C-alpha positions as CSV (number, residue, x, y, z in Angstrom):
1,X,93.8,89.3,33.4
2,X,97.4,88.3,33.9
3,X,98.5,86.8,37.2
4,X,100.9,89.8,37.9
5,X,97.9,92.2,37.5
6,X,95.8,90.0,39.9
7,X,98.6,90.1,42.3
8,X,99.1,93.9,42.0
9,X,95.3,94.5,42.3
10,X,95.1,92.3,45.4
11,X,98.1,94.3,46.9
12,X,96.3,97.6,46.2
13,X,93.2,96.3,47.9
14,X,95.2,95.0,50.9
15,X,97.1,98.3,51.2
16,X,93.9,100.3,51.0
17,X,92.3,98.2,53.7
18,X,95.4,98.5,55.8
19,X,95.3,102.4,55.4
20,X,91.7,102.6,56.4
21,X,92.1,100.3,59.4
22,X,95.3,102.4,60.5
23,X,93.3,105.6,60.2
24,X,90.4,104.2,62.0
25,X,92.6,102.9,64.8
26,X,94.5,106.3,65.0
27,X,91.0,108.1,65.4
28,X,90.0,105.6,67.9
29,X,93.2,106.0,69.9
30,X,93.1,109.8,69.7
31,X,89.4,109.9,71.0
32,X,90.0,107.6,74.0
33,X,93.4,109.0,74.9
34,X,91.7,111.6,77.3
35,X,89.6,110.4,80.1
36,X,86.2,111.9,80.8
37,X,85.9,113.2,84.5
38,X,83.1,112.1,86.7
39,X,79.9,113.9,86.7
40,X,79.2,115.5,90.1
41,X,75.7,115.6,91.7
42,X,74.6,119.0,93.1
43,X,75.4,117.9,96.6
44,X,78.9,117.1,95.6
45,X,79.6,120.4,94.0
46,X,81.4,122.0,96.8
47,X,83.4,125.3,96.7
48,X,86.3,126.2,98.8
49,X,87.7,129.6,99.9
50,X,91.2,130.8,98.9
51,X,93.9,129.5,101.2
52,X,95.4,131.8,103.7
53,X,99.2,132.2,103.5
54,X,101.4,133.1,106.4
55,X,105.1,132.9,107.0
56,X,105.0,129.4,108.7
57,X,102.1,127.6,106.8
58,X,99.2,127.9,104.4
59,X,95.7,127.2,105.8
60,X,92.2,126.3,104.5
61,X,89.9,126.2,107.4
62,X,91.2,123.3,109.5
63,X,93.3,121.9,106.7
64,X,96.9,123.1,106.1
65,X,100.3,122.6,104.5
66,X,103.8,123.6,105.8
67,X,107.5,122.8,105.2
68,X,109.7,121.8,108.0
69,X,113.3,122.7,108.5
70,X,114.3,119.4,106.9
71,X,112.6,120.3,103.5
72,X,109.6,117.8,104.0
73,X,106.2,119.2,103.3
74,X,103.5,118.2,105.8
75,X,99.8,118.4,104.7
76,X,96.4,117.8,106.4
77,X,93.2,117.4,104.4
78,X,89.7,116.2,105.3
79,X,86.3,115.9,104.0
80,X,84.4,114.3,101.1
81,X,86.3,113.0,98.1
82,X,85.8,115.9,95.7
83,X,86.4,118.3,98.7
84,X,89.6,116.6,99.7
85,X,90.8,116.9,96.1
86,X,90.0,120.6,95.9
87,X,91.7,121.3,99.3
88,X,94.8,119.2,98.4
89,X,95.0,121.0,95.1
90,X,94.6,124.4,96.5
91,X,97.2,123.9,99.4
92,X,99.8,122.1,97.2
93,X,99.2,123.8,93.8
94,X,102.8,124.9,93.3
95,X,103.9,121.3,94.2
96,X,101.6,119.8,91.6
97,X,103.0,122.1,89.0
98,X,106.6,121.6,90.1
99,X,106.1,117.7,90.1
100,X,104.6,117.7,86.6
101,X,107.5,119.7,85.3
102,X,110.1,117.3,86.9
103,X,108.2,114.2,85.6
104,X,107.9,115.7,82.0
105,X,111.5,117.0,81.8
106,X,112.7,113.5,82.9
107,X,110.6,111.9,80.1
108,X,111.8,114.3,77.6
109,X,115.5,113.7,78.6
110,X,114.8,110.1,78.1
111,X,112.8,110.5,74.8
112,X,113.9,113.8,73.2
113,X,111.8,113.2,70.0
114,X,108.6,115.4,70.1
115,X,107.1,113.1,67.5
116,X,107.7,110.0,69.4
117,X,106.5,111.6,72.6
118,X,103.2,112.3,70.9
119,X,103.1,108.7,69.5
120,X,103.7,107.4,73.1
121,X,101.0,109.5,74.5
122,X,98.4,107.8,72.3
123,X,100.0,104.4,73.0
124,X,99.7,104.9,76.8
125,X,96.3,106.3,76.2
126,X,95.3,103.0,74.3
127,X,96.7,100.9,77.1
128,X,94.9,102.9,79.7
129,X,91.7,103.2,77.7
130,X,89.6,101.5,80.3
131,X,91.4,102.9,83.3
132,X,88.4,104.8,84.6
133,X,86.4,101.6,84.7
134,X,88.8,100.1,87.3
135,X,89.1,103.0,89.7
136,X,86.4,103.8,92.2
137,X,84.2,106.8,91.9
138,X,85.5,108.1,95.3
139,X,89.1,108.2,94.0
140,X,88.1,109.6,90.6
141,X,86.3,112.6,92.3
142,X,89.3,113.2,94.5
143,X,91.7,113.2,91.4
144,X,89.1,115.4,89.6
145,X,89.3,117.9,92.5
146,X,93.1,117.9,92.5
147,X,93.2,118.4,88.6
148,X,91.4,121.7,88.9
149,X,94.8,123.1,90.0
150,X,96.9,121.5,87.3
151,X,98.1,123.7,84.4
152,X,96.8,123.7,80.9
153,X,100.3,124.1,79.4
154,X,100.7,120.2,79.5
155,X,97.9,119.6,77.2
156,X,100.3,118.0,74.7
157,X,100.0,115.0,77.2
158,X,96.3,115.3,77.8
159,X,93.6,117.2,79.7
160,X,94.2,118.1,83.3
161,X,92.0,115.2,84.7
162,X,93.3,112.7,82.3
163,X,97.0,113.5,83.1
164,X,96.4,113.3,86.8
165,X,94.4,110.1,86.5
166,X,97.0,108.4,84.2
167,X,99.9,109.4,86.5
168,X,98.6,107.1,89.0
169,X,99.4,104.2,86.6
170,X,102.9,105.5,85.9
171,X,104.4,103.2,88.5
172,X,102.7,100.2,86.9
173,X,103.5,101.0,83.3
174,X,107.0,101.9,84.1
175,X,108.0,98.7,85.8
176,X,106.0,96.6,83.4
177,X,107.3,98.1,80.1
178,X,110.9,98.1,81.2
179,X,111.1,95.5,84.0
180,X,114.4,97.4,84.6
181,X,113.7,97.7,88.3
182,X,113.4,101.4,88.5
183,X,111.2,100.3,91.3
184,X,113.6,97.8,93.0
185,X,112.4,98.3,96.6
186,X,113.3,96.6,99.8
187,X,110.9,96.3,102.9
188,X,111.0,94.2,106.1
189,X,109.4,93.8,109.5
190,X,110.1,92.4,113.0
191,X,108.2,91.9,116.2
192,X,108.1,90.0,119.5
193,X,111.5,88.7,120.5
194,X,113.0,90.4,117.4
195,X,112.4,93.9,118.5
196,X,113.7,96.0,121.5
197,X,110.2,96.5,123.1
198,X,108.5,93.5,121.5
199,X,106.2,95.7,119.3
200,X,106.0,95.5,115.6
201,X,108.4,97.6,113.5
202,X,108.4,98.1,109.6
203,X,111.2,99.4,107.5
204,X,111.3,100.1,103.7
205,X,113.3,101.9,100.9
206,X,111.1,103.1,98.0
207,X,113.6,102.9,95.2
208,X,111.6,104.7,92.6
209,X,113.7,107.0,90.4
210,X,112.5,109.3,87.6
211,X,115.1,112.0,88.0
212,X,116.4,113.9,91.0
213,X,114.0,116.6,90.7
214,X,111.0,114.2,91.1
215,X,112.1,113.4,94.7
216,X,112.9,117.0,95.8
217,X,109.5,118.0,97.2
218,X,108.1,115.0,99.3
219,X,104.8,115.4,101.0
220,X,103.9,113.7,104.4
221,X,100.1,113.8,104.0
222,X,97.6,113.3,106.8
223,X,94.1,112.3,105.5
224,X,90.9,112.5,107.6
225,X,88.4,111.1,105.0
226,X,84.5,111.2,105.4
227,X,84.6,107.3,105.2
228,X,87.1,104.8,106.4
229,X,90.1,105.4,108.6
230,X,92.3,108.3,109.1
231,X,95.7,107.6,107.6
232,X,99.1,109.1,106.7
233,X,101.2,108.4,103.7
234,X,104.4,109.7,101.7
235,X,103.4,111.3,98.4
236,X,104.0,114.0,96.1
237,X,102.1,116.8,94.4
238,X,98.9,115.5,92.6
239,X,99.2,111.9,93.8
240,X,96.5,110.2,95.9
241,X,97.9,106.7,95.7
242,X,99.7,104.9,98.4
243,X,103.3,103.5,98.2
244,X,104.1,103.8,102.0
245,X,101.6,104.5,104.7
246,X,99.9,103.8,108.0
247,X,96.4,104.3,109.3
248,X,95.0,105.0,112.7
249,X,94.4,101.4,113.4
250,X,98.1,100.5,113.1
251,X,97.7,98.9,109.7
252,X,100.7,99.6,107.4
253,X,101.1,99.3,103.7
254,X,104.2,99.3,101.5
255,X,104.5,98.1,97.9
256,X,107.4,96.3,96.1
257,X,107.4,95.7,92.4
258,X,107.6,92.0,91.1
259,X,108.2,90.5,87.7
260,X,105.5,91.6,85.2
261,X,104.7,91.3,81.5
262,X,103.7,94.3,79.3
263,X,100.1,95.2,79.9
264,X,97.8,95.4,77.0
265,X,94.8,96.7,78.9
266,X,94.1,98.8,82.0
267,X,93.2,97.6,85.5
268,X,93.4,99.3,88.9
269,X,96.8,101.0,89.5
270,X,98.7,99.2,92.4
271,X,99.0,102.5,94.3
272,X,95.2,102.8,94.4
273,X,94.8,99.3,95.7
274,X,97.2,100.0,98.4
275,X,95.2,103.4,99.1
276,X,92.0,101.4,99.4
277,X,93.6,99.0,101.8
278,X,95.0,101.6,103.9
279,X,91.8,103.7,104.1
280,X,89.4,100.8,104.7
281,X,91.1,98.0,106.5
282,X,92.1,97.4,110.1
283,X,93.8,94.0,109.9
284,X,95.4,91.6,107.7
285,X,92.3,89.5,106.7
286,X,90.5,92.7,105.6
287,X,93.6,93.8,103.6
288,X,93.6,90.3,101.7
289,X,89.9,90.6,101.1
290,X,90.2,93.9,99.3
291,X,93.4,92.8,97.3
292,X,91.3,89.8,96.0
293,X,88.6,92.1,94.7
294,X,90.9,94.3,92.6
295,X,92.1,93.4,89.2
296,X,95.7,94.6,88.5
297,X,97.6,94.7,85.3
298,X,101.1,94.3,86.8
299,X,102.5,92.0,89.5
300,X,103.1,93.4,93.0
301,X,104.0,92.5,96.6
302,X,102.2,94.4,99.4
303,X,103.9,94.1,102.8
304,X,101.0,94.5,105.2
305,X,101.9,95.2,108.9
306,X,99.1,95.0,111.5
307,X,99.1,96.2,115.2
308,X,96.0,94.2,115.8
309,X,97.5,91.0,114.4
310,X,100.9,91.8,115.9
311,X,102.6,90.7,112.8
312,X,103.3,91.3,109.1
313,X,102.7,89.3,105.9
314,X,103.2,89.8,102.2
315,X,100.2,89.8,99.8
316,X,101.6,88.7,96.5
317,X,99.4,89.4,93.5
318,X,99.6,89.0,89.7
319,X,97.0,90.0,87.1
320,X,95.7,86.2,87.4
321,X,96.6,85.0,90.9
322,X,97.0,86.0,94.5
323,X,98.8,84.2,97.3
324,X,100.0,85.3,100.8
325,X,103.4,84.8,102.3
326,X,103.3,84.1,106.0
327,X,106.6,84.4,108.0
328,X,108.0,81.3,109.6
329,X,109.4,83.3,112.6
330,X,108.9,86.8,114.0
331,X,110.4,88.6,111.0
332,X,109.8,89.1,107.4
333,X,111.6,90.4,104.4
334,X,110.5,91.4,100.9
335,X,112.5,92.5,97.8
336,X,111.3,92.0,94.1
337,X,110.5,88.3,93.8
338,X,107.7,86.0,95.2
339,X,108.0,83.9,98.2
340,X,104.6,82.2,98.7
341,X,104.0,78.7,97.8
342,X,101.7,79.2,94.9
343,X,103.8,81.9,93.2
344,X,107.3,80.9,94.1
345,X,107.2,78.3,91.3
346,X,106.0,80.6,88.5
347,X,108.4,80.7,85.6
348,X,108.7,84.5,85.6
349,X,109.5,84.4,89.3
350,X,112.2,81.8,88.9
351,X,113.7,83.9,86.2
352,X,113.7,87.0,88.3
353,X,115.2,85.1,91.2
354,X,118.0,83.9,88.8
355,X,118.7,87.0,86.9
356,X,118.0,90.0,89.1
357,X,119.5,91.4,92.2
358,X,116.4,90.6,94.3
359,X,117.7,87.3,96.0
360,X,121.1,88.8,96.7
361,X,119.7,91.8,98.3
362,X,117.2,89.8,100.4
363,X,120.2,87.7,101.6
364,X,122.0,90.8,102.6
365,X,118.9,92.1,104.4
366,X,118.5,89.0,106.4
367,X,122.2,89.1,107.2
368,X,121.9,92.7,108.5
369,X,118.7,92.0,110.6
370,X,120.3,88.8,112.2
371,X,123.2,90.9,113.2
372,X,121.0,93.7,114.7
373,X,118.5,92.0,116.7
374,X,116.5,93.1,118.7
375,X,115.6,95.9,116.3
376,X,114.8,99.5,117.2
377,X,114.1,102.6,114.9
378,X,117.8,103.6,114.7
379,X,118.9,100.1,114.0
380,X,116.4,99.9,111.2
381,X,117.6,103.2,109.8
382,X,121.1,101.8,109.7
383,X,119.9,98.7,107.8
384,X,118.1,100.9,105.3
385,X,121.2,103.0,104.8
386,X,123.6,100.1,104.3
387,X,125.6,100.2,101.0
388,X,127.6,97.0,101.3
389,X,127.3,93.5,99.8
390,X,127.2,90.1,101.6
391,X,129.5,89.8,104.5
392,X,130.2,93.6,104.3
393,X,131.9,93.2,100.9
394,X,132.6,96.4,98.8
395,X,130.3,96.2,95.8
396,X,130.6,99.8,94.9
397,X,128.2,102.7,95.6
398,X,124.8,102.6,93.8
399,X,124.9,98.8,93.2
400,X,121.4,97.5,92.8
401,X,122.4,94.5,95.1
402,X,122.7,96.9,98.0
403,X,119.9,97.7,100.4
404,X,120.8,101.3,99.9
405,X,121.1,101.8,96.1
406,X,121.4,105.7,96.4
407,X,118.3,106.3,94.3
408,X,115.5,106.2,96.9
409,X,112.6,108.5,96.5
410,X,112.0,108.0,100.2
411,X,112.6,105.7,103.1
412,X,110.1,105.1,106.0
413,X,110.2,103.3,109.5
414,X,106.9,102.6,111.1
415,X,105.9,101.4,114.6
416,X,102.1,100.5,114.3
417,X,101.7,99.9,118.0
418,X,102.7,103.4,119.1
419,X,101.4,104.9,115.7
420,X,104.7,106.6,115.1
421,X,106.6,106.8,111.9
422,X,109.9,108.2,110.6
423,X,110.4,109.6,107.1
424,X,113.7,110.1,105.5
425,X,115.0,113.4,104.2
426,X,117.2,114.3,101.2
427,X,119.4,113.1,99.9
428,X,117.7,109.7,99.6
429,X,117.8,108.0,102.9
430,X,120.9,109.7,104.1
431,X,119.2,112.8,105.6
432,X,117.7,112.8,108.9
433,X,114.7,110.6,109.6
434,X,111.8,112.9,111.1
435,X,109.4,111.3,113.4
436,X,105.5,111.8,113.4
437,X,102.9,110.7,115.8
438,X,99.6,109.8,114.0
439,X,97.5,109.9,117.2
440,X,98.8,113.4,117.9
441,X,97.9,114.8,114.6
442,X,94.4,113.1,114.4
443,X,93.2,113.0,118.0
444,X,94.6,116.3,119.1
445,X,94.1,117.9,115.7
446,X,97.6,119.2,116.0
447,X,98.7,122.1,113.7
448,X,102.3,122.9,112.9
449,X,104.3,124.7,115.5
450,X,107.3,126.4,114.2
451,X,106.4,124.8,110.6
452,X,106.1,121.2,111.6
453,X,104.0,118.6,113.5
454,X,107.0,116.3,113.8
455,X,108.3,115.0,117.2
456,X,111.8,116.6,117.3
457,X,113.0,114.4,120.3
458,X,112.8,111.3,118.2
459,X,114.6,112.5,115.1
460,X,117.2,110.1,113.9
461,X,120.3,112.1,112.7
462,X,121.7,112.2,109.2
463,X,124.1,109.6,108.1
464,X,127.7,110.5,108.7
465,X,128.5,109.2,105.2
466,X,127.4,112.6,104.0
467,X,130.6,114.3,105.4
468,X,133.0,111.9,103.7
469,X,135.3,112.4,100.6
470,X,133.7,109.1,99.3
471,X,130.2,110.7,99.2
472,X,131.6,113.7,97.1
473,X,133.3,111.2,94.8
474,X,130.2,109.4,94.4
475,X,128.3,112.6,93.4
476,X,130.8,113.3,90.6
477,X,130.6,109.6,89.4
478,X,126.6,109.8,89.4
479,X,126.8,113.0,87.3
480,X,128.9,111.4,84.6
481,X,126.7,108.2,84.6
482,X,123.4,110.1,84.3
483,X,124.9,112.2,81.4
484,X,126.1,109.0,79.7
485,X,122.8,107.2,80.4
486,X,120.7,109.8,78.6
487,X,122.8,110.0,75.5
488,X,124.9,113.0,76.1
489,X,127.8,112.7,73.8
490,X,130.2,115.4,75.5
491,X,132.5,112.8,77.1
492,X,134.2,115.7,78.8
493,X,135.6,114.0,82.0
494,X,138.8,112.6,83.3
495,X,138.8,108.7,82.9
496,X,141.2,108.3,86.0
497,X,139.0,110.6,88.1
498,X,135.9,108.6,87.3
499,X,137.7,105.3,88.2
500,X,138.8,106.6,91.5
501,X,135.5,108.0,92.2
502,X,133.8,104.6,92.5
503,X,136.5,101.9,92.0
504,X,134.5,98.8,93.4
505,X,131.5,99.4,91.1
506,X,131.2,97.4,88.0
507,X,129.4,100.1,86.1
508,X,132.3,102.5,86.6
509,X,134.3,100.2,84.2
510,X,131.4,99.7,81.7
511,X,131.1,103.5,81.5
512,X,135.0,103.7,80.8
513,X,134.7,101.0,78.3
514,X,131.9,102.8,76.4
515,X,134.0,106.1,76.7
516,X,137.1,104.5,75.2
517,X,135.0,102.8,72.4
518,X,133.6,106.3,71.6
519,X,137.1,107.5,71.1
520,X,138.1,104.2,69.2
521,X,140.7,103.1,71.7
522,X,139.7,99.4,71.6
523,X,142.7,98.2,73.7
524,X,141.6,100.4,76.7
525,X,137.9,99.6,76.2
526,X,138.7,95.8,76.2
527,X,140.6,96.3,79.5
528,X,137.8,98.1,81.1
529,X,135.1,95.6,80.0
530,X,137.2,92.9,81.4
531,X,137.7,94.7,84.7
532,X,133.8,95.3,84.8
533,X,133.2,91.6,84.6
534,X,135.5,90.9,87.5
535,X,133.3,93.0,89.8
536,X,130.0,92.1,91.6
537,X,127.4,92.7,88.7
538,X,123.9,93.4,89.8
539,X,122.1,91.4,87.1
540,X,122.6,88.7,84.5
541,X,121.1,91.0,81.9
542,X,123.9,93.6,82.6
543,X,126.6,90.8,82.7
544,X,125.5,89.6,79.3
545,X,125.4,93.2,77.8
546,X,129.0,93.7,78.8
547,X,130.1,90.2,77.4
548,X,128.4,91.2,74.3
549,X,130.2,94.4,74.0
550,X,133.4,92.7,74.8
551,X,132.7,90.0,72.1
552,X,132.0,92.6,69.4
553,X,135.1,94.4,70.2
554,X,137.3,91.2,69.8
555,X,135.5,90.5,66.5
């Protein structure tokens, strides 16, 4: 046999083995893409009645849901895990459907190819193949209860249970796969001499954006579980994980994304680690103990406030390490990089500090806090709404370096000592902050009066920025930017109008540079890219991208 024939034969064998392995892998991924729901015991198989709907609220025994005048949904659920899930599902069925529609529509706008969407489903399924092994049975049963009220029409993603389960890992997969800081949050705390009444106060912006529709229907949920502590958290239809919350012992939890690698295997979703901390701990030491026991596949910072400890700390956790950042005075700040002794020196953290907007935003946060001591809820709201750069510089509206990036899903202010908290209303954190009293809801078993359990006398008014021409200009700018970001080629806008809509923002000129390139006007494109580089650019990655476009243009 000639050498050529031997090589050809070897190639055919190799190709055949590759096809067989690929087929076997495809079958394996297809089979594990859908998670198997937990098997309920006879005692756990509860049934619930149909909810009673009235003009002001929907009730299910002592459980209820209502919508207040500011557009926030308020919900109270109690009982065992599966029972809580069923009740939450029955009360918020339409919100679960609306949330899934909003989420999938945004995914489709980002990835319009049906074939690639199906491929992505199996890749995510493969990445999350062991997800169930890392979630407690309690939370799987609660998710299973909720999933009974999801629609079958999304079966192209997966079964109802599998979809709801996997959505709890969306935060983790999103920021790990992109590391684009769609979850670039800001949080802080102050106490003792740094607050007006010496009590602990926490503020945070949850800057998680997956489309405007996703943030329309926020739920302030009060949970009375059959085990652990009563707690409240800010959520959306079908989601039991915690990103911002406080329990009856005055223990608060908020999460901030940190630099992560692409995960190749499942672990406990960050939001469910935060949920466990909120439900089962009363102080900082207990929170640290739970954080240590859970394996995560992304890196995250947990800002923990404690009325018992009269302070706040940041638990910093990677898939391999955990450290705690303790404040040096009576205040603490947290953005998107690590500060603890152990993790501060990590290579990925140093790169994050150098290349992202995290350090700049933290400096601006510290500057605002220093200028506003002693803090109270209104002052905290003003900090959370701030759109300026260092030393009040104008860095443009929507800049990632600002505390208020105008993308927040929600913003929250918490006072653990009094068990009061304030939740922002749309748009972003510019609407009114509505106040709730945890003690009133749980101890008095309060039900909505005139559609709400909020404490009207403590409402923080909406930001006056909403009444300005500048705000209207920003809405126009944002509309154009979002169209451009998702590949719309109908560049049907006035370039001059766009420039004057947000003149201090670097991305205005990047968009205009791309616009002129689309129409082959190289001279104007070059002018716009040069102007963009003169502005305060959020990240080094974005700066380099603009420099690359300019270089290609000149060549």
